[in-house]
N, C-alpha and C positions, 0 to 999 in steps of 0.2 A: 637573612633575606627570606621572606615568605613567598613561596611559589604558588601562584594561582592557576589552577588547571580546570578547564571546563570539560566535562565528559558528556558528550551529546551523541549517543549511538542510536541506531535502530535495533529492533529485535532480531534474533536469529530464528528464521522461520522453522516451525515444528520442533523448536528446541528451547529458546530462552526469550522471555519478554524483554522489551527495551529496558525496563527497570532493573531486571536481573543482570542484563549485560552491563549496565552502568555500574552496578554494585560490584560485579566481578572485576571490572577495570579499576575501580577504586581500591579494591583490595590489592591489586598488583602495584598500583602507584604507592600506596602506604608502606609497602615492604621496602621501598627505596627512599621515599621522602615522607616519613611519618607525620611531619607537621605541615604538609601541603594543604593549602586552602582549596577544597574541591567543591565544584558546583556541578551536581548531577542533574542532567537535563535529558531524561529519556524521551525519545521522539518516536512518533508513529506516522505512517505514511497512508493511512486509510485501510491497511490490512489488519492482520491479527493484532488484537490488543487495543484497537482504536476506541471502541466504545468504553472500555474500562478506563483507559487513560483520560478521555475527555470527561467522564463522569467524576473522576477524582479531581481533575483540574477545575471543573466547573461546579463543584458542590452538588453533584447529582447522584443518581443511583442506577444500578443495573436492574433490569426487569427480566427475570428468567421466563422462558417459554419453550414450547416445542414447535418445530416447523419442519417442512419438507427439506430434507438434505439433498445434496447434488446428485445422488444416485437414486433418489426417489423414496428413500426410507425416512421415517421420522427421526429427527436428531434433537438433542437438547441444545437450545440456543438462547440468545438474549439480545436486548437492545437497551440503550440508555436513555434516561430522561434527565435533562440538565437542569440545574438551578438557575437562579438569576432572574432579572426583570425581563419584561417583554413576553411575547407568546411562548408557550411551552414548546421546547425544542427537544426532539428525539434524535438519537444517533443510531443508525442502522449500520452495522458492520457486516458487509456482505460475506467476508471470510468466516464469520460465525455461523453461517448457514449454507454457504456454497463454496467454501474454501477448498483448496487442493488437499489440505490436511484431513478433510472429511471424506476424501475419495480413496477407498482402499487401493493399494498399489495394483492389484490385479483387475481393477475396474476403472483405470485411468484412460477412459475413452471420451475425449471432449465432444465427440459427436452425439453422445448420449446423456451427458450431465446437464443439469437444469438449474436455472436461477429462480425457480418457482418459490422457494422459501424466502427469497429477498422480498418478493411481492407480499408474502404473508406477514413478514415483519413490518413492512410499511403499513399494512392495514392494521396490525396490532398497535403500532405507534399511534395511528389516527384514533383507534378505539380508546387509547389511553388519554386522549385529549390533546395530543401534539398537533400544532398547526404549522410547525416548521420541522422538516425532517431532513437531516443531513445523512447522506448515504456515503459511507467510506468505501472506496474501491481499492482492492489490492489482494494479492495472494489467492486469486480465484482458481477454481478447478473447472471452470465452465467456458464455453465458447458458443453460447446460444443467442448473442446479441440482445440479451434481456427479454427474449421471447417468453421464457417461463415466468419472469416477474410480471410481465404484462398480462399473461393468463391468470395469474393469481389475483391481479388487480381487477379482473373482470372482462378483459378483452378476449375475443374469440379469433384464433388464428386458424384458417382453414385452407385445405388444398382445393384443387379444381373440382372435386366431387362434393365439397361442402363438409368434409370430414375434418375434425380437430387434428392439428399436427401432433405427432409424437414428440415427447420431450427431447431436448437437445438440438445442437446446431446441425446435426446430420440430416435433419428433415427440412431445414429451411429452404432448400432449393425447390421444394414442392409447394411453397407458400403461394397462394393465389389471392387471398382476401383477408382483411382484418376488420372485424366488426367491433366498433368502440362503444356500442349502445349499453353494454353491461359494465363499463368501467365505473369504479367507485366514484360517486359524484363529489366526494370530499377532495379529490385531487384538484378540482378546479379552484378551490379556495386555499389549498395548502401551499406553503412555500417549500418546494422540493429542491434541495441542493445536492449536487454530486461532487464530492472531493476526489479529483482524479489526476492522473498524470497526463499533462497536456501533450506529451509526446506520442501517446497512444491513439491511433486513429483506426476506424473500423475497416476501411477498404484500401485497395491499392497495393503498391509494391511493399509498403511498410505496414500493411494491414495487420490487424491483431491475430488473425489466424496463422499467417505466415511467421510472425515474430514469436508468438508464444505457444502456438498449437503443439509444436514438437515437445516443449517442456511439459505439456499436460498429457502427453502420451500419443499424439496424433502421428500417424505414418505420413509420408509425403503424399500419397494418394488422398488420405483423409484431410490433409491441409488444403488441398485444392478443392475438395468437396465443401469444406467449411468456408473457404473464401467465396466460392460461388453462392453459397447459401446466405452469407452476410451481405453480399451484393444484392441478392434478391430481396432480403429483408429491408435493406435501406430504401429500395425503390418502393416497396409496398407500404412501408411506414410513412414515407413522404407523400404518397398518394392518398392513403386511407385514414391516417391517424394524425399526423403532425399538424395538418391545417386547422383542426379543431382547437389546438393548443398553441397556435402561432402567436407570437408577441404582437401587441396592438400596433407597435411601430418598429421599424427596422427589419432587416432581412431575416428569414427563418434560418435555423441551424442547418448546415449541410451535414446530413447524417452520415455521409460516406467519409468525409475527410476533415471535419471540424476537430480542433484539439479536444482530446478527451473522449471522443465517441467510441474509441476502442477499449476504454477502461474496463477491466474485469471481463474480458471476452466479449466486449461489445455491450455490456450493461449500460454504459454511458449513453450510447445511441438509443437504446430502448427507452430509457427514462427520459431523455431529452425529447422524445416524440410525444410524451404526455406533459410537457411543460417544465421539466427539470432544467435547472441552470447548471452547466458544466463549469466548475471553477477549478483553477490550479490548486492542487491539494494543500500545498504549504501555505498559500494565502488564507486557507480556511483553518487548517489543523494547528498551525503555530500561533494563531491569534490568541493573545493573552499570556504567552510565555515570555515576552520581552526578550526573545532570543538574541537579536542583534546586540543589545546592550550587554547582555550577560556574556556573550563571546568577547565583546570588546574589552571587558574588564579582566579577561584572562591573559596570562603570559603564554599559554599553550593550550591547544584543543586536541582532544582525542575523540574520534568518532569510530563507528564500527558497523559492519553488516555481515551477513552470512556468506555472500559471494561477491567478490570484487572482480568485475569484468567489463566488457564493452557496454553493458547496459547501465552501469553505475552512473555515467555522465548524463544519461537520459532520464534525469529526474529522481534518482535514488537519494536517500538521506545523506550519505557521506558527501555527495557532490553539492547538495544544497548547503550543508554545514560549511564545507570548504569555501564555497563561493562567498558566503556571508563573512566568514573569518578572514578571507583574503582582503575583502574590502576594508577591514579594520587592521590589516597588516599582522594578523596573528598566525603563527605556524600551526600546521595541522598534521596529525598522524592518524592513519586509518588502519585498524585491525580487522582482519577478515578471516572467516572460516576457511575459505578457499580463494585462490587467486587464479583467474582465467584469462583467456585472450582479451586484449584490449584494456587490461587493468592500468597500463601505463598512461592511458588517456586522461586519468584523473589529475595528473600533474597540471594539465591545462586549466583546471577549474580551481586550483589553489591548494591541492594536496602536496605536502612536502615530502612525505614518506609513507610507505604502507608495508604491512607485513602479515603473513599468514600465521595463524595461531597453532596449527597442528604440529606437534613435535616429531611425528613419524607417520608412515603409512598405516592406516587402520581401517576398520569397517565403518560404514556410515553410522551404524547403531552405536558403536563405541564413541565415535566423534560427537554424536548428539548427546549421549549420556554423560560425557565428561567435558562438555563445552565450557561450563562455568570455570572449572579448574584450568582448562587450557587457556582461557582468556586471561585469568589472573596471572598465570605463569608467563604468557606472551607479553603482557603489559610490563611485568617486572623485567623481562629481558630487554625490552625496548627502552625502558627508563634507565637501566644500568648502562646501556650503550650510549644513551644521550649524556649520562653523567660522565662517562669516559671522554666523550667529545668535548664537553665543557671544561674538563680538567686539562685536556691537551690544549685547548684554546686559551686557558687561563694564563699562559705566558704573556698574553697581551694585557697591559695594565687596565684594570677596571673591569675585566670580563667576569660575568656572573658564573658561579659554579654551583652545580646541583649537589647538595649534600647527600651522601649515600649512607643509608642505614647499614648496620652490620648484618 
């Protein structure tokens, strides 16, 4: 009997791309079932690796460039131009220019980091002839509400004295006025799409500063300052900028609480104020992968992510894979670098089992450096446990047995 296994993981942040995670899992599977029929489906969520993955999937290419990084220094970056019919489409991966991995550990102060480079990449994509720009949100090291991106696109954000705001979300509470007169005129004709997690909103009790600020290095006091600044930004964007880009019909986007406005430290809200459409990321990023059909053809699905915890069910890749596999009645295993509080919630979305990959306590550097090895070993352990289970169950007539390699 040939066992068909779909391997559909995300990447491990600051460690392995989704493709390398899938390859490591496949290695572990083949140690136990050498003749397994494997379907490797590396998935991206808008964060690290998104531009490259979509370029490969869409017959496109990466364009290397230099842009302003999250702490204000120039960094090597890129965007993708996709192939295919229709208007030329570019993919701007915000993590490639404003991601947390680009913020040195001793400079992780989200009140000071900026999305200015994201605006520069959008302009570079327009310069390259793109008329459709997809911005992937994820893995951000910023919390400036997209203010930096708007400044790079030509808007002036000033305080009550008419002075340009300092970079970062820490100055947003001083915002008094936004002058849109210098905005790149090509924005009016471009189709700007933002692939974002719809669970992330800009303001309120579940606002992005409160949920993700501490992960980016914010103290409790800084979280409150960032929250107040994003509230102020939403109000001024709504008053000064959004009306010029309002849709001809229908209600304008509520920049405080609409789904996706909190994406990447509020970048979603900033881009929505200049006409971007905020779209559930998997509706955009999984287009063309035929994921549902590929999962339905499998006997078993393995997915993975770096940290499995209470955030997983709020739009992370393992939860999305499990939800789709559950609809087809396919069992799902999740492998994770770490398991945190709330991990058990994934059972409600279709995960049958989950396991951490680390074999023993170790430093973060060692865990990152050996993650591919640990993934392969953890997969092998999981598959041998499954094989034992099927052998024990084989006392029932007709029960399938996983053949174990020596």
